[in-house]
C-alpha positions in Angstrom: -7.0 83.6 20.1 -9.6 85.0 22.5 -9.2 88.7 22.1 -11.1 89.3 25.3 -8.1 87.9 27.2 -4.5 89.2 27.5 -2.0 88.2 24.9 1.6 87.6 25.7 4.4 88.8 23.5 8.0 87.6 23.8 11.1 89.1 22.3 14.8 88.5 23.0 17.3 91.3 23.5 17.1 94.9 24.5 16.9 96.2 20.9 13.9 94.1 20.0 12.3 95.0 23.4 12.7 98.7 22.7 11.3 98.3 19.1 8.3 96.3 20.4 7.6 98.9 23.1 7.7 101.7 20.5 5.5 99.7 18.2 2.9 99.2 21.0 2.9 102.9 21.8 2.7 104.0 18.2 -0.2 101.7 17.5 -2.1 102.5 20.8 -1.7 98.9 22.1 -2.0 98.7 25.9 0.8 96.6 27.5 2.7 95.9 30.6 6.0 94.3 31.2 5.8 90.9 32.9 9.5 89.8 32.8 12.4 91.9 31.6 15.9 90.6 31.2 16.1 88.2 34.1 19.1 85.9 34.1 17.0 82.7 34.6 15.1 83.3 31.3 18.1 84.6 29.3 17.5 87.9 27.7 13.8 87.5 27.2 11.4 90.4 27.5 7.8 89.3 28.1 4.9 91.7 27.7 1.2 91.3 28.4 -1.0 93.2 26.0 -4.6 93.8 24.9 -5.3 93.7 21.1 -8.1 93.3 18.7 -7.8 90.7 15.9 -6.7 93.4 13.5 -4.0 94.9 15.7 -2.8 91.4 16.5 -2.5 90.4 12.8 -0.6 93.6 12.1 1.7 93.2 15.1 2.4 89.5 14.2 3.3 90.6 10.7 5.3 93.7 11.6 7.3 92.6 14.6 9.7 89.9 15.7 7.6 89.0 18.7 6.3 85.5 19.5 2.7 85.9 20.5 0.8 83.4 22.7 -2.0 83.1 25.0 -2.6 80.9 28.1 -5.7 78.8 28.1 
């Protein structure tokens, strides 16, 4: 991952979305919501966030989010 570029995080469902938001806030991770609960993508919640390698590794380990990055 290139940690100078935004990282996307995807979760499904309102409960996981709430938990991920709380995780980001508790760990000082800057984020913004890209898509939240639109019918055409199911119940997906997509966030764009900025993380260091260390915060990424912790978030990957501690949350149910799928992290990815566009080229």
